[in-house]
N, C-alpha and C positions, 0 to 999 in steps of 0.2 A: 383485952382490947377487942374492939369491933372493927371489922374490915371497912375500908372506905370503898363504897359501892362503885364509884367511878374508876377505881383502880383494879377491880377484880377482873381477872382474865383466866377463866378456868381452862380453856383449851391450851393456852401456853403453859399453865401450871402442870398439866399432864405431860407436856413435852419435857419440862424440867425434871419431873419424876423419872422419865425414861433415861435422862442423862445421869441422874443419881443412881439408878439401877446399874447402868453401865459402869459408872465410877466405883460403886461400892461392892458390886457382886463378887469381885475376885479378891477382896481384901483378906490378907492373912496376918497382918501385923498391926498392932501388938496382939490382938485377939482375932483368931480366924472368924470370918463372918458367920460360919455355921454355929458358932457358940454365942451368937448375939441374936437380938430380935430385929436386926436391920431389915432382913428380907421380909419379915412379916409386916413391919411398918410401911415399907415401900409397897407391898402388895395391897395393903389397906388403902393407901393413898391412890394407887392405880385404880382400884375397884370403885372408889368414891368419885374420881374425876373422869373415868373412862366414858360415861354417858354424855359428856359435854363437849362435843366436837364444835359446837357453836355456843355462844354465850346465852345462857337462859335468862329469863326475866329477872330483874334485880332482886326481888325477895328470895327467889330460889338460889341465885348466885351467892347472896350473903349467907344463907343457911349452909350451903355446901362449903363455902369458904371458911366459915366458922368450924365446921367439922374437920375439914382438911387441915386447918391450922392446929387443931388439937393433935391430930396424927403427926403433923410435921414437927411439933414440939417434942412429941415422944421420940420421933426419929432422931432429932438433934440430941436429946438426952442419951439415947442409945449410942450414937456416934461418939459423943464425949466420953461415955463410960468405957467404950471399947478402945478409945485412944486414936480414933480415926481423925486426922487433921490434914489440912492442906488448903492452899489458896483456891484451887479449883472447887473443892468441896464447899468451902465457905461462900464462894461466888454463887454456886447453885442454890445453897440455902437462902442467901440474900434474895436471889431472883425468885425463888419459890414463894417466899413470904410477900414479896412485892406483888406477885400475881394473885395472891390471896387478899390483897388490899391492906397489907400490914408492913409497909416498907421500913418503918422505924424499928419494929421488932426484928425483922429480917436482918437489918444492918447490925444490930447488936448480936444476934445469934450467929451471924456469919463469922464474927471474930472468935467466938467460942469454938467454931469448927476449923479455924486456922486461916481464914482470909487475912491477908496482910493489911494492916491498917493504912498503909501508904499505897495500896493497890490503885493503879490509875482507873480501874473500873468502878471504884467506890464513888458514890455521889458526894 
């Protein structure tokens, strides 16, 4: 999928990565976070997004959003593999992908991460 340029918001994507760090950093069940690649995936996302405190020109934003989406997909895969699930986690994943211009993909992946299908925050 290609990001919708008008939906890309890299500064807010970085904020959501911070929320994911806070949420996932202390996970110990069912697999301790130290035994996963979750921290590495979050660090890669942070490093990729950190330079963008303001929205860059559209071609750069799309390129960065594509790279961030690849990292975010890997993060979701690692969360699923580790058994990390929860409504809050799913909401953050949905919001992250929305900020990367991929709201439909985020809505689907958020369910894999445990967001309740009947959550009032779902579109």
